C-alpha positions as CSV (number, residue, x, y, z in Angstrom):
1,M,-73.8,9.7,-7.0
2,T,-71.0,11.3,-4.9
3,Y,-70.7,10.2,-1.3
4,A,-68.9,12.2,1.3
5,A,-67.8,10.7,4.6
6,P,-68.6,12.7,7.6
7,N,-65.6,14.9,8.6
8,S,-65.9,13.9,12.2
9,L,-65.6,10.2,11.3
10,Q,-62.5,10.8,9.2
11,A,-60.7,12.8,11.9
12,R,-61.6,10.4,14.7
13,D,-60.6,7.3,12.8
14,I,-57.4,8.6,11.4
15,A,-56.4,10.0,14.8
16,S,-56.8,6.5,16.3
17,L,-54.3,5.1,13.8
18,I,-51.6,7.6,14.5
19,H,-50.0,6.6,17.8
20,P,-46.3,7.4,18.5
21,Q,-44.0,4.9,16.9
22,T,-41.7,4.7,19.9
23,D,-42.4,5.4,23.6
24,L,-39.0,6.8,24.4
25,L,-39.8,7.3,28.1
26,R,-40.9,3.7,28.5
27,H,-37.8,2.4,26.7
28,R,-35.5,4.6,28.7
29,E,-36.9,3.2,32.0
30,Q,-37.2,-0.5,30.9
31,G,-34.4,-0.7,28.3
32,P,-34.7,-2.2,24.9
33,E,-35.7,-5.8,24.2
34,V,-32.6,-7.5,23.0
35,I,-33.1,-10.1,20.3
36,A,-30.2,-12.5,20.5
37,R,-30.8,-15.2,17.8
38,G,-33.3,-16.5,15.4
39,A,-34.2,-19.6,13.4
40,G,-37.1,-20.3,11.0
41,I,-39.9,-17.9,11.8
42,S,-38.9,-17.6,15.5
43,V,-36.6,-15.3,17.4
44,T,-35.2,-15.5,21.0
45,D,-34.4,-12.6,23.3
46,D,-31.3,-12.5,25.6
47,A,-33.4,-13.8,28.5
48,G,-34.3,-16.9,26.6
49,H,-37.9,-16.1,25.7
50,D,-39.0,-17.4,22.3
51,F,-41.4,-15.6,19.9
52,L,-43.1,-16.5,16.7
53,D,-42.4,-13.5,14.5
54,A,-45.6,-12.8,12.5
55,A,-44.2,-9.5,11.3
56,A,-41.1,-10.8,9.6
57,G,-39.0,-8.2,11.4
58,L,-40.1,-5.1,9.6
59,W,-41.9,-7.0,6.9
60,C,-38.6,-8.1,5.5
61,A,-37.4,-11.5,6.9
62,S,-39.1,-13.4,4.1
63,L,-36.9,-16.5,4.5
64,G,-36.9,-16.4,8.3
65,Y,-33.8,-16.1,10.4
66,A,-30.3,-17.5,10.3
67,N,-30.2,-18.7,6.7
68,E,-27.0,-20.6,6.4
69,R,-27.0,-20.6,2.6
70,L,-27.1,-16.8,2.4
71,A,-24.5,-16.5,5.1
72,R,-22.1,-18.7,3.0
73,V,-22.8,-16.5,-0.1
74,A,-22.0,-13.4,1.8
75,Y,-18.8,-14.9,3.2
76,E,-17.6,-16.1,-0.2
77,Q,-18.3,-12.8,-1.8
78,M,-16.4,-10.9,0.9
79,R,-13.4,-13.1,0.2
80,R,-13.6,-12.5,-3.5
81,L,-14.6,-8.8,-3.7
82,G,-15.7,-7.3,-0.4
83,Y,-16.5,-3.9,-1.9
84,Y,-16.4,-1.8,-5.0
85,H,-18.5,1.2,-6.1
86,L,-20.6,1.9,-9.2
87,Y,-19.1,5.3,-9.9
88,R,-17.2,6.6,-13.0
89,G,-18.1,3.8,-15.3
90,T,-17.3,0.9,-13.0
91,T,-19.5,-2.0,-11.7
92,N,-19.2,-5.5,-10.4
93,E,-20.4,-8.8,-11.6
94,T,-23.1,-9.5,-9.0
95,S,-24.7,-6.0,-9.5
96,V,-24.9,-6.6,-13.3
97,A,-26.4,-10.0,-12.8
98,L,-28.9,-8.7,-10.2
99,A,-30.0,-5.8,-12.5
100,E,-30.5,-8.2,-15.4
101,K,-32.6,-10.5,-13.1
102,L,-34.8,-7.7,-11.9
103,L,-35.5,-6.5,-15.4
104,R,-36.5,-10.1,-16.4
105,I,-38.9,-10.5,-13.6
106,A,-40.3,-6.9,-13.6
107,P,-44.1,-6.8,-13.8
108,L,-44.0,-4.7,-17.0
109,P,-41.1,-3.7,-19.3
110,M,-38.5,-1.7,-17.5
111,S,-35.3,-0.3,-18.9
112,K,-32.7,0.2,-16.1
113,V,-32.0,-0.5,-12.4
114,L,-30.5,1.9,-9.9
115,F,-29.3,0.4,-6.6
116,Q,-29.4,1.9,-3.1
117,C,-29.2,0.6,0.4
118,S,-32.8,1.0,1.8
119,G,-36.4,1.5,0.8
120,S,-36.1,5.1,2.0
121,E,-33.2,5.8,-0.3
122,A,-34.9,4.1,-3.2
123,N,-38.0,6.3,-2.8
124,D,-35.8,9.4,-2.4
125,T,-34.0,8.4,-5.6
126,A,-37.3,8.0,-7.4
127,I,-38.5,11.4,-6.3
128,K,-35.3,13.0,-7.5
129,L,-35.8,11.2,-10.9
130,V,-39.3,12.7,-11.2
131,W,-37.8,16.2,-10.9
132,Y,-34.9,15.3,-13.3
133,Y,-37.3,13.8,-15.8
134,H,-39.6,16.8,-15.9
135,A,-36.6,19.2,-16.2
136,A,-35.3,17.1,-19.1
137,I,-38.6,17.3,-21.0
138,G,-38.9,21.0,-20.5
139,K,-41.4,21.0,-17.7
140,P,-39.3,21.8,-14.6
141,E,-42.4,23.3,-12.8
142,K,-43.9,19.8,-12.5
143,R,-42.3,19.1,-9.1
144,K,-45.1,18.4,-6.7
145,I,-45.3,14.9,-5.3
146,I,-48.6,13.5,-4.1
147,G,-48.6,10.7,-1.6
148,R,-51.5,9.4,0.5
149,R,-52.6,10.0,4.1
150,M,-51.1,7.2,6.2
151,G,-48.9,6.1,3.3
152,Y,-45.3,5.4,4.3
153,H,-42.3,5.6,2.0
154,G,-39.3,5.8,4.4
155,S,-37.6,8.0,7.0
156,T,-35.3,10.0,4.8
157,S,-36.4,13.6,4.3
158,A,-38.0,13.4,0.9
159,A,-39.5,9.9,1.4
160,I,-41.1,10.9,4.7
161,S,-42.4,14.1,3.2
162,A,-44.2,11.9,0.6
163,S,-45.5,9.8,3.5
164,G,-48.8,10.8,5.0
165,K,-47.9,10.3,8.7
166,P,-48.1,13.4,10.8
167,D,-46.4,11.8,13.8
168,M,-43.3,11.4,11.7
169,H,-43.4,15.0,10.5
170,A,-43.9,16.6,13.8
171,D,-41.0,19.0,14.9
172,F,-38.8,17.9,12.0
173,G,-40.0,20.8,9.9
174,L,-41.6,18.3,7.5
175,P,-43.1,17.7,5.0
176,F,-41.0,19.8,2.6
177,P,-42.8,22.3,0.4
178,G,-44.3,20.7,-2.7
179,F,-45.5,17.5,-1.1
180,R,-49.3,16.9,-0.9
181,H,-51.4,14.0,0.3
182,T,-54.6,12.6,-1.0
183,E,-57.2,10.4,0.8
184,F,-56.5,7.3,2.9
185,P,-58.1,4.3,1.1
186,H,-59.3,2.6,4.2
187,Y,-62.8,1.4,3.2
188,Y,-63.9,-0.1,6.5
189,R,-63.1,3.0,8.6
190,L,-63.9,5.7,6.2
191,H,-66.8,4.7,4.0
192,S,-70.2,6.3,4.4
193,E,-73.2,4.2,5.3
194,G,-74.5,2.4,2.3
195,E,-71.4,3.2,0.2
196,T,-70.0,0.3,-1.7
197,E,-66.3,-0.3,-2.2
198,E,-66.6,0.7,-5.8
199,Q,-68.4,4.0,-4.9
200,F,-65.8,4.6,-2.2
201,A,-63.0,4.1,-4.8
202,S,-64.7,6.5,-7.2
203,R,-64.9,9.1,-4.4
204,L,-61.2,8.7,-3.7
205,A,-60.3,9.0,-7.4
206,E,-62.4,12.2,-7.6
207,A,-60.5,13.5,-4.6
208,L,-57.2,12.8,-6.3
209,E,-58.3,14.6,-9.4
210,A,-59.6,17.6,-7.4
211,L,-56.3,17.9,-5.7
212,I,-54.4,17.8,-9.0
213,L,-56.7,20.4,-10.5
214,A,-56.4,22.6,-7.4
215,E,-52.6,22.5,-7.4
216,G,-52.5,22.8,-11.2
217,P,-51.7,19.8,-13.3
218,E,-48.7,21.6,-14.8
219,T,-47.1,21.6,-11.3
220,V,-47.8,18.0,-10.3
221,G,-44.9,15.6,-11.1
222,A,-45.8,12.3,-9.6
223,F,-48.0,10.1,-7.4
224,I,-46.3,7.6,-5.1
225,A,-48.2,4.7,-3.5
226,E,-47.9,1.2,-2.2
227,P,-50.0,-1.4,-3.8
228,V,-51.0,-2.5,-0.3
229,M,-50.4,0.0,2.5
230,G,-47.9,-1.5,5.0
231,A,-47.3,0.9,7.8
232,G,-50.8,2.3,7.3
233,G,-52.0,-1.0,8.7
234,G,-51.9,-3.6,6.0
235,I,-54.6,-1.8,4.1
236,V,-55.8,-3.6,0.9
237,P,-57.3,-1.3,-1.7
238,P,-61.0,-1.2,-2.2
239,R,-62.4,-2.8,-5.4
240,T,-61.7,-0.8,-8.6
241,Y,-59.5,1.7,-6.7
242,W,-56.4,1.2,-8.7
243,E,-58.2,1.2,-12.1
244,K,-59.7,4.6,-11.2
245,M,-56.7,6.2,-9.6
246,Q,-54.4,5.3,-12.6
247,A,-56.9,6.8,-15.0
248,V,-56.7,10.1,-13.2
249,L,-52.9,10.0,-13.4
250,R,-52.9,9.3,-17.1
251,R,-55.3,12.2,-17.8
252,H,-53.0,14.7,-16.2
253,A,-49.6,13.3,-17.3
254,V,-48.6,12.5,-13.7
255,L,-45.8,9.9,-13.2
256,F,-46.6,6.9,-11.1
257,I,-44.1,5.5,-8.6
258,A,-45.1,2.1,-7.2
259,D,-43.5,1.6,-3.8
260,E,-43.1,-2.2,-3.8
261,V,-40.8,-2.2,-0.8
262,I,-43.2,-4.3,1.2
263,C,-45.2,-5.9,-1.5
264,G,-42.4,-7.0,-3.9
265,F,-41.2,-10.6,-4.1
266,G,-44.2,-12.6,-3.3
267,R,-46.0,-11.0,-0.4
268,T,-49.3,-10.6,-2.2
269,G,-49.2,-14.0,-4.0
270,N,-47.5,-12.6,-7.1
271,M,-44.0,-11.5,-7.6
272,W,-45.1,-7.9,-7.4
273,G,-48.1,-6.1,-5.9
274,S,-48.3,-4.3,-9.3
275,E,-49.3,-7.7,-10.8
276,T,-51.9,-8.4,-8.2
277,Y,-53.6,-5.0,-8.8
278,D,-52.8,-4.5,-12.5
279,L,-50.6,-1.4,-12.0
280,A,-48.6,0.2,-14.7
281,P,-46.0,2.4,-12.9
282,D,-43.2,4.5,-14.5
283,M,-40.9,3.5,-11.7
284,I,-40.9,0.7,-9.1
285,T,-39.0,0.8,-5.9
286,C,-38.1,-2.4,-4.0
287,A,-36.1,-3.5,-1.0
288,K,-36.8,-5.8,2.1
289,A,-37.5,-9.2,0.6
290,L,-35.1,-8.5,-2.2
291,S,-32.4,-9.9,0.2
292,A,-34.8,-11.5,2.7
293,G,-33.7,-8.8,5.1
294,M,-30.2,-10.3,5.2
295,Q,-28.4,-7.4,3.6
296,P,-29.3,-3.7,3.2
297,I,-30.2,-3.3,-0.4
298,S,-32.8,-1.6,-2.5
299,A,-33.5,-0.8,-6.2
300,V,-35.4,1.5,-8.4
301,L,-36.6,0.2,-11.7
302,I,-37.3,2.8,-14.3
303,N,-39.0,2.6,-17.7
304,E,-37.5,3.6,-21.0
305,R,-39.0,7.1,-21.3
306,V,-37.6,8.0,-17.8
307,Y,-34.2,6.6,-18.8
308,Q,-34.1,8.4,-22.1
309,A,-34.9,11.7,-20.4
310,M,-32.1,10.9,-17.8
311,L,-29.7,10.2,-20.6
312,E,-30.5,13.4,-22.5
313,E,-30.3,15.6,-19.4
314,S,-27.0,14.1,-18.2
315,R,-25.5,14.6,-21.6
316,K,-26.6,18.3,-21.4
317,L,-25.2,18.7,-17.9
318,G,-22.0,16.6,-18.5
319,S,-22.8,13.9,-15.9
320,F,-25.6,12.2,-14.0
321,A,-24.7,13.5,-10.6
322,H,-26.4,11.0,-8.3
323,G,-25.3,7.9,-6.4
324,F,-24.4,6.2,-3.1
325,T,-21.1,4.9,-1.7
326,Y,-22.6,1.5,-1.1
327,A,-25.0,1.3,-4.0
328,G,-24.6,-2.1,-5.7
329,H,-22.3,-3.3,-3.0
330,P,-21.1,-6.7,-4.3
331,V,-22.0,-8.5,-1.0
332,T,-25.5,-7.2,-1.0
333,T,-26.2,-7.9,-4.6
334,A,-24.7,-11.4,-4.3
335,V,-27.0,-12.2,-1.4
336,A,-30.0,-10.7,-3.2
337,L,-29.2,-12.9,-6.3
338,E,-29.1,-16.0,-4.1
339,T,-32.3,-14.9,-2.4
340,L,-34.1,-14.8,-5.7
341,A,-32.6,-18.2,-6.6
342,I,-34.0,-19.6,-3.4
343,Y,-37.5,-18.2,-4.2
344,D,-37.3,-19.9,-7.6
345,E,-36.2,-23.3,-6.2
346,M,-38.8,-23.4,-3.4
347,D,-41.5,-22.2,-5.7
348,M,-42.1,-19.4,-3.3
349,L,-45.0,-18.0,-5.3
350,G,-46.8,-21.4,-5.3
351,H,-46.2,-21.7,-1.6
352,V,-47.7,-18.2,-0.8
353,R,-50.6,-19.0,-3.0
354,R,-51.2,-22.2,-1.0
355,V,-50.7,-20.9,2.5
356,G,-52.0,-17.3,1.9
357,P,-55.7,-18.3,1.6
358,Y,-55.3,-20.5,4.7
359,L,-54.1,-17.5,6.7
360,Q,-56.9,-15.3,5.4
361,T,-59.5,-18.0,6.3
362,L,-58.3,-18.3,9.8
363,M,-58.0,-14.5,10.2
364,S,-61.6,-14.1,9.0
365,R,-62.8,-16.2,11.9
366,L,-61.5,-13.6,14.3
367,A,-64.1,-11.1,12.9
368,A,-66.5,-12.7,15.4
369,H,-64.4,-11.6,18.4
370,P,-66.0,-8.8,20.4
371,L,-62.9,-6.6,19.9
372,V,-62.6,-7.0,16.2
373,G,-64.4,-4.8,13.8
374,D,-63.0,-5.9,10.5
375,V,-60.5,-8.3,9.0
376,R,-59.0,-8.0,5.5
377,G,-55.9,-9.1,3.7
378,V,-54.2,-10.6,0.6
379,G,-51.5,-13.2,0.2
380,L,-49.4,-13.2,3.4
381,I,-50.6,-9.7,4.5
382,A,-53.5,-9.5,6.9
383,G,-54.9,-6.7,9.2
384,L,-57.6,-6.6,11.8
385,E,-59.2,-3.6,13.4
386,L,-59.8,-3.2,17.1
387,M,-63.0,-1.3,17.7
388,A,-64.9,0.0,20.7
389,D,-68.2,-0.5,18.9
390,K,-68.4,-2.7,15.9
391,A,-71.9,-1.6,14.9
392,S,-71.1,2.1,14.7
393,R,-67.4,1.7,13.7
394,A,-66.5,3.7,16.7
395,P,-62.8,3.4,17.7
396,F,-61.4,3.4,21.2
397,P,-60.2,6.7,22.6
398,V,-56.6,7.3,21.7
399,E,-55.5,7.7,25.3
400,Q,-56.8,4.2,26.1
401,K,-53.9,2.7,23.9
402,V,-55.8,-0.5,23.2
403,G,-53.3,-1.3,20.4
404,R,-50.4,-1.2,22.9
405,I,-52.4,-3.4,25.3
406,A,-52.9,-6.0,22.5
407,D,-49.2,-5.8,21.5
408,Q,-48.1,-6.5,25.0
409,A,-50.7,-9.3,25.3
410,A,-49.3,-10.9,22.2
411,R,-45.7,-10.7,23.5
412,R,-46.8,-12.5,26.7
413,R,-48.2,-15.2,24.5
414,G,-44.9,-15.5,22.6
415,L,-46.1,-13.7,19.5
416,I,-44.7,-10.7,17.6
417,V,-47.2,-8.7,15.5
418,R,-47.1,-5.3,13.9
419,V,-49.4,-2.8,15.8
420,I,-50.3,0.4,14.0
421,G,-52.6,2.5,16.3
422,D,-55.4,0.1,17.1
423,R,-54.8,-2.1,14.0
424,I,-52.9,-5.4,14.1
425,A,-51.1,-6.3,11.0
426,L,-49.6,-9.7,10.1
427,S,-46.9,-10.2,7.5
428,P,-45.1,-13.4,8.5
429,P,-42.0,-14.8,6.8
430,L,-42.9,-16.2,3.4
431,I,-41.7,-19.7,4.5
432,I,-44.4,-20.0,7.1
433,T,-46.3,-23.4,7.1
434,E,-50.0,-24.1,7.7
435,A,-49.0,-25.6,11.1
436,E,-47.2,-22.4,12.0
437,I,-50.2,-20.4,10.9
438,D,-52.3,-22.4,13.2
439,D,-49.9,-21.6,16.1
440,V,-49.8,-17.9,15.2
441,L,-53.6,-17.6,15.0
442,A,-54.1,-19.5,18.3
443,R,-51.7,-17.2,20.1
444,L,-53.3,-14.1,18.5
445,G,-56.8,-15.3,19.6
446,Q,-55.5,-15.7,23.1
447,A,-53.9,-12.2,23.0
448,L,-57.3,-10.8,21.8
449,D,-59.0,-12.5,24.7
450,D,-56.5,-11.1,27.2
451,T,-56.9,-7.6,25.7
452,W,-60.7,-7.9,25.9
453,A,-60.5,-8.9,29.5
454,E,-58.3,-5.9,30.3
455,V,-60.4,-3.4,28.3
456,R,-63.6,-4.6,30.1
457,R,-61.9,-4.1,33.5
458,D,-61.1,-0.5,32.5
């Protein structure tokens, strides 16, 4: 049986998740909050206020703040070789070592690694490689890129075009032509009454296939998606979703880019989100926890068939005309290598597998709060939904800005969370302890109580 969610529900729910990222007028009047220092999972502003950072910066401070060991590695590498590029057949030792390490720990066999400086650049590079690959195999018309509504892949022009966030397209003349977006896999908000997760997943896979067929499979080059949606609100996929979505991609010879910028390096309880959800991508992008946020670095891992096409096309053209000045910067790759060594030494995966279920258990208790409609998560990612009416899954009016109220309430309690619309997402540093989780959840509960009191007054 095919289920169709009411259009009014979809429009209403998605609208309540798309609030402006930055209130420029408010920041102009009040000035920015200046973070002056950090240690462990806490940061301190220039007025001396301490905060537990349950967002790990922008999902990236996996080892917390002020890591002396990584600072020493960066200093020593700067003394030895502070910079060199990867152009014209040159490289450096730490970049070679990091590429080899990434290929060893990849979730499935990969052939080569291309370095960049950010997750946005990594996804832009992957998109360019889709076009290059299809040109190489004689199908240059397969250029269209499909992302997902509320998916996020970066702020550079191609990456944000692949992202399904209208607030980040508005008045930039984006998305570029050739970028399409399929359905937002947010089961709680968008399922029809009586529809199971499996049925919802089937409906979304059917929607993807219908989009590919409508566009023409001969024109669709790739699908890009995060294993768990980060900026979409920490959205975990419904059961059977990835199995069904990947089957559609295979049927129509559509490349799959797994955006592991947030999920990579332990966040879901495995080294890669692709392992957690049994994904088989053609390319993997990663960043953030690759250097624990301590250096700007990213990477694209490509499989052998993509590499062979790149090789053949570059031979035909005379060169592979792509790269970045700071790609494979020896300081960034040295810090990334040391970060991966720290993960191994601390048994980071074992740690996340121990404390992740504890976080999820405590988060699930918040589902009883009158403001909270739903709580879901995996590993050290968790998200909860603020709802006006839990029974009918009715969101608050956008103009009420309940998410912003909750964000400010959390700050007053000394807690930093990630608020996306009226959804609160947690992605604490991977080093967080059970005692620190207790503290985070106690403050979050207090912030929800404060928010509820203010909402009721309104």
